[in-house]
N, CA, C and O atoms as a CHARMM CRD file, in Angstrom:
* protein
*
  312
    1    1 MET  N    -15.24500  -5.73300  -1.98100 PROA 1      0.00000
    2    1 MET  CA   -13.91300  -5.19500  -2.16000 PROA 1      0.00000
    3    1 MET  C    -13.76800  -3.98800  -1.22100 PROA 1      0.00000
    4    1 MET  O    -14.67700  -3.16500  -1.11200 PROA 1      0.00000
    5    2 TYR  N    -12.62900  -3.89600  -0.55200 PROA 2      0.00000
    6    2 TYR  CA   -12.38700  -2.78800   0.36400 PROA 2      0.00000
    7    2 TYR  C    -12.13900  -1.48900  -0.39300 PROA 2      0.00000
    8    2 TYR  O    -11.57600  -1.48700  -1.48800 PROA 2      0.00000
    9    3 ARG  N    -12.57000  -0.38400   0.21100 PROA 3      0.00000
   10    3 ARG  CA   -12.36100   0.95800  -0.34700 PROA 3      0.00000
   11    3 ARG  C    -11.29400   1.66500   0.49500 PROA 3      0.00000
   12    3 ARG  O    -11.35500   1.67500   1.72400 PROA 3      0.00000
   13    4 ILE  N    -10.31600   2.25300  -0.19900 PROA 4      0.00000
   14    4 ILE  CA    -9.21500   2.94500   0.46700 PROA 4      0.00000
   15    4 ILE  C     -9.00100   4.29200  -0.21300 PROA 4      0.00000
   16    4 ILE  O     -8.90700   4.37900  -1.43800 PROA 4      0.00000
   17    5 CYS  N     -8.92700   5.32900   0.59700 PROA 5      0.00000
   18    5 CYS  CA    -8.67400   6.67400   0.10100 PROA 5      0.00000
   19    5 CYS  C     -7.26000   6.76000  -0.47700 PROA 5      0.00000
   20    5 CYS  O     -6.33600   6.12100   0.02500 PROA 5      0.00000
   21    6 PHE  N     -7.10300   7.55600  -1.53700 PROA 6      0.00000
   22    6 PHE  CA    -5.77200   7.79500  -2.07800 PROA 6      0.00000
   23    6 PHE  C     -5.69300   9.22000  -2.58900 PROA 6      0.00000
   24    6 PHE  O     -6.71400   9.88300  -2.77100 PROA 6      0.00000
   25    7 ASP  N     -4.48100   9.68400  -2.81900 PROA 7      0.00000
   26    7 ASP  CA    -4.23600  11.03500  -3.31500 PROA 7      0.00000
   27    7 ASP  C     -3.51700  10.89700  -4.64400 PROA 7      0.00000
   28    7 ASP  O     -2.44600  10.29300  -4.71500 PROA 7      0.00000
   29    8 THR  N     -4.09800  11.45400  -5.69600 PROA 8      0.00000
   30    8 THR  CA    -3.50100  11.33500  -7.02200 PROA 8      0.00000
   31    8 THR  C     -2.14300  12.02200  -7.11900 PROA 8      0.00000
   32    8 THR  O     -1.41000  11.81700  -8.08600 PROA 8      0.00000
   33    9 ASN  N     -1.80600  12.83200  -6.12600 PROA 9      0.00000
   34    9 ASN  CA    -0.49500  13.49700  -6.09600 PROA 9      0.00000
   35    9 ASN  C      0.57400  12.66100  -5.41000 PROA 9      0.00000
   36    9 ASN  O      1.73200  13.07400  -5.35700 PROA 9      0.00000
   37   10 GLU  N      0.21800  11.50700  -4.88900 PROA 10     0.00000
   38   10 GLU  CA     1.14600  10.67200  -4.12700 PROA 10     0.00000
   39   10 GLU  C      1.61500   9.44300  -4.90800 PROA 10     0.00000
   40   10 GLU  O      1.79000   8.36800  -4.33300 PROA 10     0.00000
   41   11 GLY  N      1.81600   9.60300  -6.20800 PROA 11     0.00000
   42   11 GLY  CA     2.29300   8.49900  -7.03800 PROA 11     0.00000
   43   11 GLY  C      3.81100   8.40300  -7.02000 PROA 11     0.00000
   44   11 GLY  O      4.50000   9.36700  -6.68400 PROA 11     0.00000
   45   12 ASP  N      4.32400   7.23800  -7.38100 PROA 12     0.00000
   46   12 ASP  CA     5.77600   7.06400  -7.46300 PROA 12     0.00000
   47   12 ASP  C      6.19700   6.78400  -8.90500 PROA 12     0.00000
   48   12 ASP  O      5.36700   6.77500  -9.81500 PROA 12     0.00000
   49   13 GLU  N      7.47200   6.56100  -9.09600 PROA 13     0.00000
   50   13 GLU  CA     8.02000   6.34700 -10.44500 PROA 13     0.00000
   51   13 GLU  C      7.53400   5.04500 -11.07400 PROA 13     0.00000
   52   13 GLU  O      7.68900   4.85000 -12.28000 PROA 13     0.00000
   53   14 ARG  N      6.95400   4.15700 -10.28300 PROA 14     0.00000
   54   14 ARG  CA     6.43100   2.88900 -10.81100 PROA 14     0.00000
   55   14 ARG  C      4.91500   2.94600 -11.02000 PROA 14     0.00000
   56   14 ARG  O      4.27200   1.91300 -11.21000 PROA 14     0.00000
   57   15 ALA  N      4.34800   4.15900 -10.98500 PROA 15     0.00000
   58   15 ALA  CA     2.90800   4.37600 -11.19600 PROA 15     0.00000
   59   15 ALA  C      2.05100   3.74000 -10.10900 PROA 15     0.00000
   60   15 ALA  O      0.91300   3.34000 -10.35300 PROA 15     0.00000
   61   16 ARG  N      2.61500   3.65200  -8.90100 PROA 16     0.00000
   62   16 ARG  CA     1.87200   3.15800  -7.74400 PROA 16     0.00000
   63   16 ARG  C      1.51800   4.35600  -6.87000 PROA 16     0.00000
   64   16 ARG  O      2.15900   5.40400  -6.94400 PROA 16     0.00000
   65   17 PHE  N      0.49400   4.19000  -6.04600 PROA 17     0.00000
   66   17 PHE  CA     0.11100   5.24400  -5.11500 PROA 17     0.00000
   67   17 PHE  C      0.42200   4.81600  -3.69600 PROA 17     0.00000
   68   17 PHE  O      0.18700   3.67700  -3.29300 PROA 17     0.00000
   69   18 ASP  N      0.96100   5.77400  -2.95000 PROA 18     0.00000
   70   18 ASP  CA     1.36600   5.56800  -1.55700 PROA 18     0.00000
   71   18 ASP  C      0.12700   5.58100  -0.66700 PROA 18     0.00000
   72   18 ASP  O     -0.61500   6.56300  -0.64300 PROA 18     0.00000
   73   19 LEU  N     -0.09100   4.50400   0.05600 PROA 19     0.00000
   74   19 LEU  CA    -1.23600   4.42200   0.95800 PROA 19     0.00000
   75   19 LEU  C     -0.83400   4.73300   2.39700 PROA 19     0.00000
   76   19 LEU  O     -1.52100   4.32900   3.33500 PROA 19     0.00000
   77   20 GLY  N      0.26800   5.44300   2.57500 PROA 20     0.00000
   78   20 GLY  CA     0.70800   5.86500   3.89800 PROA 20     0.00000
   79   20 GLY  C      0.16700   7.23700   4.27500 PROA 20     0.00000
   80   20 GLY  O      0.60600   7.82000   5.26600 PROA 20     0.00000
   81   21 ILE  N     -0.77600   7.75900   3.50400 PROA 21     0.00000
   82   21 ILE  CA    -1.35800   9.07600   3.79300 PROA 21     0.00000
   83   21 ILE  C     -2.47000   8.92100   4.84000 PROA 21     0.00000
   84   21 ILE  O     -3.02400   7.83200   4.99200 PROA 21     0.00000
   85   22 PRO  N     -2.79900   9.99400   5.55900 PROA 22     0.00000
   86   22 PRO  CA    -3.78300   9.87700   6.64600 PROA 22     0.00000
   87   22 PRO  C     -5.11700   9.24200   6.26100 PROA 22     0.00000
   88   22 PRO  O     -5.60400   8.37000   6.98100 PROA 22     0.00000
   89   23 GLY  N     -5.72000   9.65300   5.14700 PROA 23     0.00000
   90   23 GLY  CA    -7.01300   9.07800   4.76000 PROA 23     0.00000
   91   23 GLY  C     -6.93400   7.58800   4.48900 PROA 23     0.00000
   92   23 GLY  O     -7.82500   6.83300   4.87900 PROA 23     0.00000
   93   24 ALA  N     -5.86500   7.16200   3.81900 PROA 24     0.00000
   94   24 ALA  CA    -5.68600   5.73400   3.53200 PROA 24     0.00000
   95   24 ALA  C     -5.44600   4.95700   4.81700 PROA 24     0.00000
   96   24 ALA  O     -5.99500   3.87200   5.00600 PROA 24     0.00000
   97   25 LEU  N     -4.62400   5.51600   5.69700 PROA 25     0.00000
   98   25 LEU  CA    -4.34200   4.82600   6.96100 PROA 25     0.00000
   99   25 LEU  C     -5.61200   4.65500   7.78800 PROA 25     0.00000
  100   25 LEU  O     -5.78600   3.63200   8.45100 PROA 25     0.00000
  101   26 ARG  N     -6.50200   5.65000   7.75300 PROA 26     0.00000
  102   26 ARG  CA    -7.77900   5.55500   8.45600 PROA 26     0.00000
  103   26 ARG  C     -8.60300   4.39000   7.89700 PROA 26     0.00000
  104   26 ARG  O     -9.21600   3.64000   8.65700 PROA 26     0.00000
  105   27 ASP  N     -8.61500   4.23800   6.56200 PROA 27     0.00000
  106   27 ASP  CA    -9.37900   3.15500   5.93700 PROA 27     0.00000
  107   27 ASP  C     -8.72100   1.79600   6.14800 PROA 27     0.00000
  108   27 ASP  O     -9.40800   0.78100   6.25900 PROA 27     0.00000
  109   28 ILE  N     -7.39100   1.77500   6.20300 PROA 28     0.00000
  110   28 ILE  CA    -6.65200   0.52000   6.34300 PROA 28     0.00000
  111   28 ILE  C     -6.69900  -0.02600   7.77000 PROA 28     0.00000
  112   28 ILE  O     -6.73800  -1.24000   7.96800 PROA 28     0.00000
  113   29 GLU  N     -6.69700   0.85600   8.75100 PROA 29     0.00000
  114   29 GLU  CA    -6.60000   0.42100  10.15100 PROA 29     0.00000
  115   29 GLU  C     -7.54100  -0.72400  10.52900 PROA 29     0.00000
  116   29 GLU  O     -7.07700  -1.70600  11.10800 PROA 29     0.00000
  117   30 PRO  N     -8.83600  -0.64500  10.22800 PROA 30     0.00000
  118   30 PRO  CA    -9.72700  -1.73800  10.65000 PROA 30     0.00000
  119   30 PRO  C     -9.57400  -3.03400   9.84100 PROA 30     0.00000
  120   30 PRO  O    -10.08600  -4.07700  10.24800 PROA 30     0.00000
  121   31 ILE  N     -8.87900  -2.97600   8.71000 PROA 31     0.00000
  122   31 ILE  CA    -8.75600  -4.16000   7.85200 PROA 31     0.00000
  123   31 ILE  C     -7.30400  -4.59900   7.67400 PROA 31     0.00000
  124   31 ILE  O     -7.02800  -5.50900   6.89200 PROA 31     0.00000
  125   32 ALA  N     -6.38400  -3.97100   8.38100 PROA 32     0.00000
  126   32 ALA  CA    -4.94400  -4.19300   8.18300 PROA 32     0.00000
  127   32 ALA  C     -4.56100  -5.67100   8.20100 PROA 32     0.00000
  128   32 ALA  O     -3.73500  -6.10100   7.39400 PROA 32     0.00000
  129   33 SER  N     -5.13200  -6.43600   9.08500 PROA 33     0.00000
  130   33 SER  CA    -4.75400  -7.85500   9.19600 PROA 33     0.00000
  131   33 SER  C     -5.24400  -8.68300   8.01400 PROA 33     0.00000
  132   33 SER  O     -4.80400  -9.81800   7.83100 PROA 33     0.00000
  133   34 GLU  N     -6.14500  -8.13300   7.21200 PROA 34     0.00000
  134   34 GLU  CA    -6.70700  -8.86600   6.07700 PROA 34     0.00000
  135   34 GLU  C     -6.02100  -8.53900   4.74900 PROA 34     0.00000
  136   34 GLU  O     -6.23900  -9.23300   3.75600 PROA 34     0.00000
  137   35 LEU  N     -5.19600  -7.49200   4.72300 PROA 35     0.00000
  138   35 LEU  CA    -4.56300  -7.09100   3.47200 PROA 35     0.00000
  139   35 LEU  C     -3.45900  -8.05600   3.08400 PROA 35     0.00000
  140   35 LEU  O     -2.70100  -8.53000   3.93000 PROA 35     0.00000
  141   36 THR  N     -3.38000  -8.34200   1.78300 PROA 36     0.00000
  142   36 THR  CA    -2.36000  -9.24700   1.26200 PROA 36     0.00000
  143   36 THR  C     -1.82700  -8.71300  -0.06100 PROA 36     0.00000
  144   36 THR  O     -2.50500  -7.96500  -0.76600 PROA 36     0.00000
  145   37 GLU  N     -0.61500  -9.10800  -0.38000 PROA 37     0.00000
  146   37 GLU  CA    -0.02300  -8.76500  -1.68200 PROA 37     0.00000
  147   37 GLU  C     -0.94500  -9.28800  -2.78600 PROA 37     0.00000
  148   37 GLU  O     -1.42500 -10.42000  -2.73000 PROA 37     0.00000
  149   38 GLY  N     -1.17900  -8.45000  -3.77800 PROA 38     0.00000
  150   38 GLY  CA    -1.99900  -8.86400  -4.91200 PROA 38     0.00000
  151   38 GLY  C     -3.49300  -8.70100  -4.71700 PROA 38     0.00000
  152   38 GLY  O     -4.26900  -8.92600  -5.64500 PROA 38     0.00000
  153   39 MET  N     -3.90700  -8.30800  -3.50500 PROA 39     0.00000
  154   39 MET  CA    -5.32600  -8.11100  -3.23100 PROA 39     0.00000
  155   39 MET  C     -5.85400  -6.93600  -4.05200 PROA 39     0.00000
  156   39 MET  O     -5.16800  -5.92700  -4.21500 PROA 39     0.00000
  157   40 HSD  N     -7.07100  -7.07400  -4.56400 PROA 40     0.00000
  158   40 HSD  CA    -7.71900  -5.99600  -5.29500 PROA 40     0.00000
  159   40 HSD  C     -8.55500  -5.17300  -4.32500 PROA 40     0.00000
  160   40 HSD  O     -9.27800  -5.71800  -3.49100 PROA 40     0.00000
  161   41 VAL  N     -8.44600  -3.86300  -4.44300 PROA 41     0.00000
  162   41 VAL  CA    -9.20300  -2.91700  -3.63500 PROA 41     0.00000
  163   41 VAL  C     -9.73400  -1.82300  -4.55600 PROA 41     0.00000
  164   41 VAL  O     -9.35400  -1.74000  -5.72500 PROA 41     0.00000
  165   42 ILE  N    -10.60600  -0.99400  -4.02000 PROA 42     0.00000
  166   42 ILE  CA   -11.08500   0.18100  -4.73800 PROA 42     0.00000
  167   42 ILE  C    -10.42400   1.40000  -4.09800 PROA 42     0.00000
  168   42 ILE  O    -10.54500   1.62000  -2.89300 PROA 42     0.00000
  169   43 LEU  N     -9.72900   2.18500  -4.91000 PROA 43     0.00000
  170   43 LEU  CA    -9.18200   3.45100  -4.44800 PROA 43     0.00000
  171   43 LEU  C    -10.18800   4.54200  -4.76800 PROA 43     0.00000
  172   43 LEU  O    -10.80600   4.53000  -5.83200 PROA 43     0.00000
  173   44 TYR  N    -10.35400   5.49400  -3.84200 PROA 44     0.00000
  174   44 TYR  CA   -11.23400   6.62400  -4.11600 PROA 44     0.00000
  175   44 TYR  C    -10.53500   7.90900  -3.71100 PROA 44     0.00000
  176   44 TYR  O     -9.72100   7.92900  -2.78800 PROA 44     0.00000
  177   45 ASP  N    -10.86400   8.96800  -4.40900 PROA 45     0.00000
  178   45 ASP  CA   -10.26100  10.27300  -4.17400 PROA 45     0.00000
  179   45 ASP  C    -11.37100  11.28700  -3.95200 PROA 45     0.00000
  180   45 ASP  O    -11.97500  11.76800  -4.91000 PROA 45     0.00000
  181   46 ASN  N    -11.63900  11.61000  -2.70900 PROA 46     0.00000
  182   46 ASN  CA   -12.65800  12.61100  -2.36300 PROA 46     0.00000
  183   46 ASN  C    -14.00600  12.34300  -3.03000 PROA 46     0.00000
  184   46 ASN  O    -14.75200  13.27200  -3.33800 PROA 46     0.00000
  185   47 GLU  N    -14.30200  11.09300  -3.24300 PROA 47     0.00000
  186   47 GLU  CA   -15.57700  10.67900  -3.84400 PROA 47     0.00000
  187   47 GLU  C    -15.77300  11.19100  -5.26900 PROA 47     0.00000
  188   47 GLU  O    -16.87400  11.09000  -5.81000 PROA 47     0.00000
  189   48 GLU  N    -14.73300  11.73500  -5.88200 PROA 48     0.00000
  190   48 GLU  CA   -14.84700  12.20900  -7.25800 PROA 48     0.00000
  191   48 GLU  C    -14.52500  11.11300  -8.26100 PROA 48     0.00000
  192   48 GLU  O    -15.07000  11.08800  -9.36400 PROA 48     0.00000
  193   49 LEU  N    -13.64200  10.21400  -7.87200 PROA 49     0.00000
  194   49 LEU  CA   -13.31000   9.10700  -8.76700 PROA 49     0.00000
  195   49 LEU  C    -12.98800   7.87700  -7.95000 PROA 49     0.00000
  196   49 LEU  O    -12.64000   7.96000  -6.77200 PROA 49     0.00000
  197   50 GLU  N    -13.11200   6.74100  -8.59600 PROA 50     0.00000
  198   50 GLU  CA   -12.68200   5.49100  -7.98100 PROA 50     0.00000
  199   50 GLU  C    -12.11900   4.59800  -9.06900 PROA 50     0.00000
  200   50 GLU  O    -12.50900   4.66400 -10.23400 PROA 50     0.00000
  201   51 VAL  N    -11.17800   3.75200  -8.63800 PROA 51     0.00000
  202   51 VAL  CA   -10.49400   2.87800  -9.57100 PROA 51     0.00000
  203   51 VAL  C    -10.06200   1.61700  -8.82600 PROA 51     0.00000
  204   51 VAL  O     -9.63800   1.68000  -7.67200 PROA 51     0.00000
  205   52 GLU  N    -10.17100   0.48900  -9.48900 PROA 52     0.00000
  206   52 GLU  CA    -9.68600  -0.75600  -8.89300 PROA 52     0.00000
  207   52 GLU  C     -8.16200  -0.72900  -8.91700 PROA 52     0.00000
  208   52 GLU  O     -7.55000  -0.21200  -9.85200 PROA 52     0.00000
  209   53 ALA  N     -7.56200  -1.29400  -7.87300 PROA 53     0.00000
  210   53 ALA  CA    -6.10200  -1.31500  -7.78200 PROA 53     0.00000
  211   53 ALA  C     -5.64900  -2.61400  -7.12300 PROA 53     0.00000
  212   53 ALA  O     -6.42200  -3.30700  -6.46200 PROA 53     0.00000
  213   54 VAL  N     -4.37400  -2.91700  -7.32700 PROA 54     0.00000
  214   54 VAL  CA    -3.76400  -4.11200  -6.74800 PROA 54     0.00000
  215   54 VAL  C     -2.75200  -3.66100  -5.69700 PROA 54     0.00000
  216   54 VAL  O     -1.92900  -2.78200  -5.95100 PROA 54     0.00000
  217   55 LEU  N     -2.82200  -4.27300  -4.51700 PROA 55     0.00000
  218   55 LEU  CA    -1.93300  -3.90700  -3.42300 PROA 55     0.00000
  219   55 LEU  C     -0.56300  -4.55700  -3.53000 PROA 55     0.00000
  220   55 LEU  O     -0.41200  -5.67800  -4.01500 PROA 55     0.00000
  221   56 GLU  N      0.42000  -3.81700  -3.06300 PROA 56     0.00000
  222   56 GLU  CA     1.79400  -4.31200  -2.97100 PROA 56     0.00000
  223   56 GLU  C      2.40500  -3.70400  -1.71500 PROA 56     0.00000
  224   56 GLU  O      2.26700  -2.50300  -1.48300 PROA 56     0.00000
  225   57 PHE  N      3.07900  -4.51200  -0.90300 PROA 57     0.00000
  226   57 PHE  CA     3.72300  -3.97200   0.29200 PROA 57     0.00000
  227   57 PHE  C      5.14500  -3.58400  -0.06500 PROA 57     0.00000
  228   57 PHE  O      5.93100  -4.41700  -0.51700 PROA 57     0.00000
  229   58 ASP  N      5.47400  -2.31800   0.14000 PROA 58     0.00000
  230   58 ASP  CA     6.80400  -1.79000  -0.14900 PROA 58     0.00000
  231   58 ASP  C      7.68200  -2.02200   1.08200 PROA 58     0.00000
  232   58 ASP  O      7.54300  -1.33400   2.09300 PROA 58     0.00000
  233   59 GLN  N      8.57700  -2.98900   0.98600 PROA 59     0.00000
  234   59 GLN  CA     9.43600  -3.35000   2.11700 PROA 59     0.00000
  235   59 GLN  C     10.37800  -2.21400   2.51400 PROA 59     0.00000
  236   59 GLN  O     10.63300  -1.99600   3.69800 PROA 59     0.00000
  237   60 LYS  N     10.88300  -1.50600   1.53200 PROA 60     0.00000
  238   60 LYS  CA    11.83400  -0.42200   1.81000 PROA 60     0.00000
  239   60 LYS  C     11.20800   0.66300   2.68800 PROA 60     0.00000
  240   60 LYS  O     11.83200   1.13500   3.63900 PROA 60     0.00000
  241   61 HSD  N      9.97400   1.05300   2.36600 PROA 61     0.00000
  242   61 HSD  CA     9.30600   2.12600   3.09700 PROA 61     0.00000
  243   61 HSD  C      8.29700   1.61400   4.12800 PROA 61     0.00000
  244   61 HSD  O      7.69000   2.40100   4.85300 PROA 61     0.00000
  245   62 ARG  N      8.12500   0.29900   4.18700 PROA 62     0.00000
  246   62 ARG  CA     7.24000  -0.34600   5.16800 PROA 62     0.00000
  247   62 ARG  C      5.81400   0.19900   5.11700 PROA 62     0.00000
  248   62 ARG  O      5.23700   0.57400   6.13800 PROA 62     0.00000
  249   63 ARG  N      5.25400   0.23400   3.88800 PROA 63     0.00000
  250   63 ARG  CA     3.87400   0.68800   3.73200 PROA 63     0.00000
  251   63 ARG  C      3.25500   0.06500   2.48600 PROA 63     0.00000
  252   63 ARG  O      3.94400  -0.42300   1.59100 PROA 63     0.00000
  253   64 TRP  N      1.93200   0.10400   2.46900 PROA 64     0.00000
  254   64 TRP  CA     1.19400  -0.42400   1.32700 PROA 64     0.00000
  255   64 TRP  C      1.21400   0.58700   0.18900 PROA 64     0.00000
  256   64 TRP  O      1.11800   1.79700   0.39600 PROA 64     0.00000
  257   65 MET  N      1.34000   0.05300  -1.00400 PROA 65     0.00000
  258   65 MET  CA     1.25800   0.81900  -2.24200 PROA 65     0.00000
  259   65 MET  C      0.14500   0.17500  -3.07200 PROA 65     0.00000
  260   65 MET  O     -0.20200  -0.98700  -2.86300 PROA 65     0.00000
  261   66 ALA  N     -0.40200   0.92900  -3.99800 PROA 66     0.00000
  262   66 ALA  CA    -1.47700   0.40800  -4.83900 PROA 66     0.00000
  263   66 ALA  C     -1.22100   0.76800  -6.29600 PROA 66     0.00000
  264   66 ALA  O     -0.92900   1.91800  -6.62500 PROA 66     0.00000
  265   67 SER  N     -1.33500  -0.22500  -7.15700 PROA 67     0.00000
  266   67 SER  CA    -1.18600  -0.02700  -8.60000 PROA 67     0.00000
  267   67 SER  C     -2.57600  -0.01000  -9.23200 PROA 67     0.00000
  268   67 SER  O     -3.24500  -1.04200  -9.28900 PROA 67     0.00000
  269   68 PRO  N     -3.01200   1.15000  -9.70500 PROA 68     0.00000
  270   68 PRO  CA    -4.36000   1.23300 -10.27200 PROA 68     0.00000
  271   68 PRO  C     -4.49500   0.51900 -11.60600 PROA 68     0.00000
  272   68 PRO  O     -3.54100   0.41800 -12.37800 PROA 68     0.00000
  273   69 ARG  N     -5.67200   0.03700 -11.85500 PROA 69     0.00000
  274   69 ARG  CA    -6.05700  -0.54200 -13.14000 PROA 69     0.00000
  275   69 ARG  C     -6.94300   0.50600 -13.80200 PROA 69     0.00000
  276   69 ARG  O     -8.16400   0.49100 -13.64500 PROA 69     0.00000
  277   70 TRP  N     -6.30700   1.42400 -14.55200 PROA 70     0.00000
  278   70 TRP  CA    -7.00500   2.60100 -15.05500 PROA 70     0.00000
  279   70 TRP  C     -8.18600   2.27600 -15.95700 PROA 70     0.00000
  280   70 TRP  O     -9.06200   3.12100 -16.14000 PROA 70     0.00000
  281   71 ASN  N     -8.23400   1.08500 -16.52100 PROA 71     0.00000
  282   71 ASN  CA    -9.38000   0.72800 -17.36100 PROA 71     0.00000
  283   71 ASN  C    -10.66100   0.54800 -16.53800 PROA 71     0.00000
  284   71 ASN  O    -11.74200   0.38500 -17.10500 PROA 71     0.00000
  285   72 THR  N    -10.54600   0.57500 -15.20500 PROA 72     0.00000
  286   72 THR  CA   -11.72500   0.44900 -14.33400 PROA 72     0.00000
  287   72 THR  C    -12.14800   1.78900 -13.75200 PROA 72     0.00000
  288   72 THR  O    -13.04400   1.83100 -12.91000 PROA 72     0.00000
  289   73 LEU  N    -11.53500   2.87500 -14.17200 PROA 73     0.00000
  290   73 LEU  CA   -11.79900   4.20900 -13.62900 PROA 73     0.00000
  291   73 LEU  C    -13.25800   4.59700 -13.77400 PROA 73     0.00000
  292   73 LEU  O    -13.85700   4.43700 -14.83800 PROA 73     0.00000
  293   74 LYS  N    -13.83100   5.11900 -12.67100 PROA 74     0.00000
  294   74 LYS  CA   -15.18900   5.64600 -12.68300 PROA 74     0.00000
  295   74 LYS  C    -15.14900   7.03100 -12.05200 PROA 74     0.00000
  296   74 LYS  O    -14.55300   7.22300 -10.99200 PROA 74     0.00000
  297   75 ARG  N    -15.78300   7.98400 -12.70700 PROA 75     0.00000
  298   75 ARG  CA   -15.88000   9.34400 -12.17700 PROA 75     0.00000
  299   75 ARG  C    -17.30800   9.56600 -11.70900 PROA 75     0.00000
  300   75 ARG  O    -18.26000   9.07100 -12.31100 PROA 75     0.00000
  301   76 SER  N    -17.44100  10.32600 -10.61200 PROA 76     0.00000
  302   76 SER  CA   -18.77900  10.59900 -10.10800 PROA 76     0.00000
  303   76 SER  C    -19.50600  11.54800 -11.05000 PROA 76     0.00000
  304   76 SER  O    -18.89600  12.42000 -11.67000 PROA 76     0.00000
  305   77 GLU  N    -20.79100  11.36800 -11.14500 PROA 77     0.00000
  306   77 GLU  CA   -21.63500  12.23500 -11.97100 PROA 77     0.00000
  307   77 GLU  C    -22.08500  13.37800 -11.09100 PROA 77     0.00000
  308   77 GLU  O    -22.74800  13.15500 -10.07900 PROA 77     0.00000
  309   78 GLU  N    -21.74100  14.58200 -11.45400 PROA 78     0.00000
  310   78 GLU  CA   -22.15000  15.73600 -10.63500 PROA 78     0.00000
  311   78 GLU  C    -23.27200  16.48200 -11.27500 PROA 78     0.00000
  312   78 GLU  O    -23.74200  17.47900 -10.72700 PROA 78     0.00000
């Protein structure tokens, strides 16, 4: 499963996260041609947490969004 950076502050009203941020774009660039609607990925935030999410392409804003599956949340042990 691909890992994509996300920012917990970049959520929308539909509880999706915007993957148009620099860290996500860096992770998406090498795999962009492989991404599809409904694909499952792992979102990570500064290596402190990770969560499985489902991708959705937002046509209005022309970028990938991710809907997390919070029941899969894992926090790093420090």
